[in-house]
NULOVEX-954970 format. One record per residue: residue number from 1; residue in one letter; x, y, z of N, C-alpha, C in turn. Coordinates in steps of 0.2 Angstrom, whole numbers, plus 5000, padded with zeros to 4 digits. Example, Ala and Ser with C-alpha at 12.3 -4.5 7.8 and 13.67 -1.06 7.14 Angstrom:
<sites>
> 1,A,5066,4972,5039,5062,4978,5039,5066,4984,5039
> 2,S,5064,4989,5035,5068,4995,5036,5064,5000,5039
</sites>
This chain:
<sites>
> 1,M,5464,5506,5532,5468,5502,5529,5473,5499,5533
> 2,S,5474,5492,5533,5479,5489,5538,5486,5488,5535
> 3,M,5487,5491,5529,5494,5491,5526,5498,5495,5530
> 4,E,5504,5493,5533,5508,5496,5537,5514,5498,5534
> 5,N,5517,5504,5536,5524,5506,5533,5529,5502,5537
> 6,D,5534,5500,5533,5539,5496,5536,5545,5500,5540
> 7,N,5544,5506,5540,5549,5511,5543,5555,5512,5539
> 8,N,5556,5510,5533,5561,5511,5529,5561,5517,5525
> 9,V,5555,5520,5524,5553,5526,5520,5549,5530,5524
> 10,N,5548,5536,5523,5544,5541,5526,5537,5539,5525
> 11,E,5532,5539,5530,5525,5537,5529,5522,5542,5524
> 12,N,5518,5539,5520,5514,5542,5515,5518,5546,5510
> 13,S,5525,5544,5509,5529,5547,5504,5527,5542,5498
> 14,V,5529,5544,5492,5528,5541,5486,5531,5534,5486
> 15,E,5537,5533,5489,5540,5526,5490,5536,5522,5494
> 16,D,5533,5525,5500,5529,5521,5504,5522,5519,5501
> 17,I,5519,5523,5498,5513,5521,5494,5514,5516,5489
> 18,V,5519,5516,5485,5521,5511,5480,5522,5505,5483
> 19,S,5526,5505,5489,5528,5498,5492,5522,5495,5496
> 20,R,5518,5499,5498,5512,5496,5501,5507,5494,5496
> 21,Y,5506,5497,5491,5500,5495,5486,5502,5491,5481
> 22,R,5509,5490,5479,5510,5486,5473,5509,5479,5474
> 23,P,5510,5476,5480,5509,5469,5480,5501,5467,5481
> 24,Q,5497,5472,5483,5490,5471,5483,5487,5472,5476
> 25,V,5489,5477,5473,5486,5478,5466,5488,5472,5461
> 26,D,5494,5470,5462,5496,5464,5458,5492,5458,5458
> 27,K,5488,5457,5464,5484,5452,5465,5477,5452,5460
> 28,I,5476,5459,5458,5469,5460,5455,5471,5462,5447
> 29,I,5477,5463,5446,5478,5465,5439,5477,5460,5434
> 30,P,5477,5454,5435,5476,5449,5430,5469,5449,5427
> 31,Y,5464,5452,5431,5457,5453,5429,5455,5459,5425
> 32,V,5460,5463,5424,5459,5469,5420,5456,5468,5413
> 33,R,5459,5463,5409,5457,5461,5403,5450,5459,5402
> 34,W,5448,5454,5407,5441,5452,5407,5437,5457,5409
> 35,L,5438,5462,5414,5434,5467,5415,5433,5472,5409
> 36,K,5438,5473,5406,5438,5478,5400,5433,5474,5395
> 37,E,5434,5468,5393,5430,5464,5388,5423,5464,5390
> 38,N,5421,5464,5396,5414,5463,5399,5411,5470,5401
> 39,S,5414,5475,5400,5411,5482,5402,5405,5483,5397
> 40,A,5400,5485,5399,5394,5486,5394,5391,5480,5392
> 41,N,5393,5474,5396,5390,5468,5395,5385,5466,5400
> 42,A,5379,5464,5399,5374,5463,5404,5374,5456,5406
> 43,D,5379,5452,5403,5378,5445,5405,5383,5442,5410
> 44,V,5386,5446,5414,5391,5444,5419,5387,5441,5425
> 45,A,5380,5443,5426,5376,5440,5431,5369,5439,5428
> 46,Q,5366,5434,5429,5359,5432,5427,5355,5430,5433
> 47,S,5349,5431,5433,5345,5430,5438,5342,5423,5437
> 48,Y,5342,5418,5442,5340,5412,5441,5333,5411,5446
> 49,S,5328,5408,5443,5323,5406,5447,5319,5400,5443
> 50,S,5316,5396,5447,5313,5390,5444,5305,5391,5445
> 51,S,5302,5390,5439,5295,5391,5440,5291,5385,5443
> 52,D,5295,5380,5443,5292,5374,5447,5292,5375,5454
> 53,L,5297,5378,5457,5298,5380,5464,5296,5387,5465
> 54,K,5292,5388,5471,5290,5394,5473,5296,5397,5477
> 55,S,5301,5400,5473,5307,5402,5477,5309,5409,5474
> 56,M,5313,5413,5478,5315,5420,5476,5320,5419,5471
> 57,P,5320,5423,5466,5326,5423,5461,5333,5425,5464
> 58,F,5338,5422,5462,5345,5424,5465,5349,5425,5459
> 59,P,5355,5429,5460,5359,5430,5454,5364,5424,5454
> 60,V,5366,5423,5447,5371,5418,5446,5376,5422,5442
> 61,Y,5382,5422,5445,5388,5426,5442,5393,5422,5438
> 62,D,5396,5426,5433,5401,5423,5429,5407,5421,5434
> 63,S,5410,5416,5432,5415,5413,5436,5421,5418,5437
> 64,N,5422,5422,5431,5428,5427,5432,5426,5432,5436
> 65,L,5420,5434,5436,5418,5440,5441,5419,5437,5448
> 66,L,5417,5431,5450,5418,5429,5456,5425,5428,5458
> 67,A,5429,5426,5454,5437,5425,5455,5440,5432,5456
> 68,F,5437,5437,5452,5440,5444,5454,5438,5447,5461
> 69,V,5431,5446,5462,5429,5448,5469,5433,5444,5474
> 70,K,5434,5438,5474,5438,5434,5479,5445,5437,5479
> 71,A,5448,5438,5473,5455,5441,5473,5455,5448,5477
> 72,C,5450,5452,5476,5450,5458,5479,5449,5457,5487
> 73,Q,5445,5452,5489,5444,5451,5496,5451,5448,5499
> 74,S,5455,5445,5495,5462,5443,5498,5467,5448,5498
> 75,T,5465,5454,5496,5470,5460,5497,5468,5464,5503
> 76,E,5473,5469,5505,5471,5473,5510,5469,5480,5508
> 77,L,5466,5480,5502,5463,5486,5498,5456,5488,5501
> 78,L,5452,5483,5503,5445,5485,5505,5445,5488,5512
> 79,D,5441,5493,5512,5440,5497,5518,5433,5499,5519
> 80,R,5430,5496,5525,5423,5497,5526,5421,5504,5527
> 81,N,5426,5509,5528,5424,5516,5528,5424,5520,5522
> 82,Y,5423,5516,5516,5423,5519,5510,5418,5525,5509
> 83,V,5413,5525,5513,5407,5530,5512,5410,5537,5514
> 84,Y,5416,5537,5518,5419,5544,5519,5422,5546,5512
> 85,V,5425,5542,5508,5428,5543,5502,5423,5547,5497
> 86,Y,5417,5544,5497,5412,5546,5493,5409,5553,5496
> 87,S,5408,5554,5502,5406,5560,5504,5411,5566,5504
> 88,R,5417,5564,5505,5423,5569,5505,5424,5572,5498
> 89,N,5423,5567,5493,5424,5569,5486,5418,5570,5482
> 90,H,5412,5570,5485,5406,5572,5482,5404,5567,5476
> 91,L,5406,5560,5477,5404,5555,5472,5397,5553,5473
> 92,N,5393,5553,5468,5386,5551,5468,5384,5546,5463
> 93,T,5388,5547,5457,5386,5543,5451,5392,5539,5449
> 94,A,5391,5535,5444,5397,5531,5441,5401,5537,5437
> 95,K,5397,5542,5434,5401,5547,5430,5406,5551,5435
> 96,D,5403,5552,5441,5407,5556,5446,5413,5551,5448
> 97,E,5412,5545,5448,5418,5540,5450,5423,5540,5445
> 98,L,5421,5539,5438,5425,5539,5433,5429,5546,5432
> 99,L,5426,5551,5433,5430,5558,5432,5435,5558,5438
> 100,Y,5433,5556,5444,5438,5556,5450,5444,5552,5448
> 101,I,5442,5545,5446,5448,5541,5444,5452,5543,5439
> 102,N,5450,5546,5434,5454,5549,5428,5459,5555,5431
> 103,D,5456,5559,5436,5461,5564,5438,5465,5562,5444
> 104,A,5464,5556,5447,5468,5554,5453,5475,5554,5452
> 105,T,5479,5555,5457,5486,5555,5458,5488,5549,5463
> 106,I,5495,5548,5463,5497,5543,5468,5495,5544,5475
> 107,T,5494,5551,5477,5492,5552,5484,5484,5550,5485
> 108,D,5481,5549,5480,5474,5547,5480,5473,5539,5480
> 109,M,5478,5536,5481,5477,5528,5481,5472,5526,5486
> 110,D,5472,5529,5492,5467,5527,5497,5460,5528,5495
> 111,D,5459,5533,5491,5452,5535,5489,5450,5530,5483
> 112,L,5455,5528,5479,5454,5524,5474,5452,5517,5477
> 113,A,5456,5515,5482,5454,5509,5485,5447,5509,5488
> 114,G,5445,5515,5490,5438,5516,5493,5433,5515,5488
> 115,I,5434,5517,5482,5429,5516,5476,5429,5509,5475
> 116,L,5435,5505,5475,5435,5498,5474,5431,5495,5479
> 117,S,5432,5497,5485,5428,5494,5491,5421,5495,5491
> 118,K,5419,5500,5488,5411,5501,5488,5408,5496,5484
> 119,Y,5411,5494,5478,5408,5489,5474,5409,5482,5476
> 120,I,5415,5481,5479,5416,5474,5482,5412,5473,5488
> 121,L,5412,5477,5493,5409,5476,5499,5401,5477,5498
> 122,S,5398,5482,5495,5391,5482,5494,5388,5477,5490
> 123,G,5392,5474,5485,5390,5469,5481,5389,5462,5485
> 124,M,5392,5462,5491,5391,5456,5495,5384,5456,5498
> 125,T,5381,5461,5498,5374,5461,5501,5369,5463,5496
> 126,K,5371,5467,5491,5366,5469,5485,5368,5465,5479
> 127,G,5365,5461,5476,5367,5456,5471,5369,5460,5464
> 128,T,5366,5466,5463,5367,5469,5456,5373,5473,5456
> 129,V,5376,5475,5462,5382,5480,5462,5388,5477,5458
> 130,W,5390,5471,5459,5396,5468,5456,5395,5469,5448
> 131,A,5390,5467,5446,5388,5467,5438,5388,5474,5436
> 132,E,5385,5479,5440,5385,5486,5438,5392,5489,5438
> 133,G,5396,5487,5442,5403,5489,5442,5407,5487,5436
> 134,V,5405,5481,5434,5408,5479,5427,5405,5483,5422
> 135,R,5399,5483,5421,5395,5486,5416,5397,5493,5415
> 136,N,5397,5497,5420,5398,5504,5420,5406,5506,5419
> 137,G,5410,5501,5419,5417,5502,5418,5421,5504,5424
> 138,V,5418,5506,5430,5422,5508,5436,5427,5503,5438
> 139,L,5425,5497,5439,5429,5492,5442,5436,5491,5438
> 140,C,5435,5491,5431,5441,5491,5427,5445,5497,5427
> 141,R,5442,5503,5427,5446,5509,5427,5449,5510,5433
> 142,V,5446,5508,5439,5450,5510,5445,5456,5505,5446
> 143,V,5455,5499,5444,5461,5494,5444,5467,5497,5439
> 144,E,5465,5498,5433,5469,5501,5428,5473,5507,5431
> 145,K,5469,5512,5434,5472,5518,5436,5477,5517,5442
> 146,M,5475,5512,5447,5480,5511,5452,5486,5508,5449
> 147,D,5486,5503,5444,5492,5500,5441,5496,5505,5438
> 148,E,5492,5510,5434,5496,5515,5430,5500,5520,5435
> 149,L,5497,5522,5440,5500,5526,5445,5506,5523,5448
> 150,L,5505,5516,5450,5511,5513,5453,5517,5512,5448
> 151,N,5515,5510,5442,5520,5509,5437,5524,5515,5436
> 152,F,5520,5521,5435,5524,5527,5434,5528,5529,5439
> 153,W,5526,5529,5446,5530,5531,5451,5536,5526,5453
> 154,A,5535,5520,5452,5540,5515,5453,5546,5516,5448
> 155,A,5544,5518,5442,5549,5519,5437,5553,5526,5439
> 156,K,5550,5530,5442,5553,5537,5444,5558,5535,5450
> 157,G,5556,5531,5454,5560,5530,5460,5566,5525,5459
</sites>
């Protein structure tokens, strides 16, 4: 993660984590309502193919989903080493991810960002991953949890 401590607080203290993550999470919070409304919805991505043309089908995404992905890409939350988060925490299924997210604390923000990274980054090469993350509720829940933790600890500080 390229977010740097500004040396005004102890590195990896709660204050440091809140100050580094708050501006990044604020960029994706506006999409929580849409993510929540569309969880369990199969219509955020459809496959398009023309029977007239001999072409491979390709996904056509909901514009809100694309805007969310673009907002995530504009943050410093994405980490290509997210696979280590998954192996370290024994995350194999969406159920594992949701259980981990529910039990996460402020010190797990890097791991929460890793879960977000898995869906956003792998969705860039595998067409069904973004829609799957919306449908299974993981994308909504991880963003909600990050915001919830930051709000709780910002109020304490």
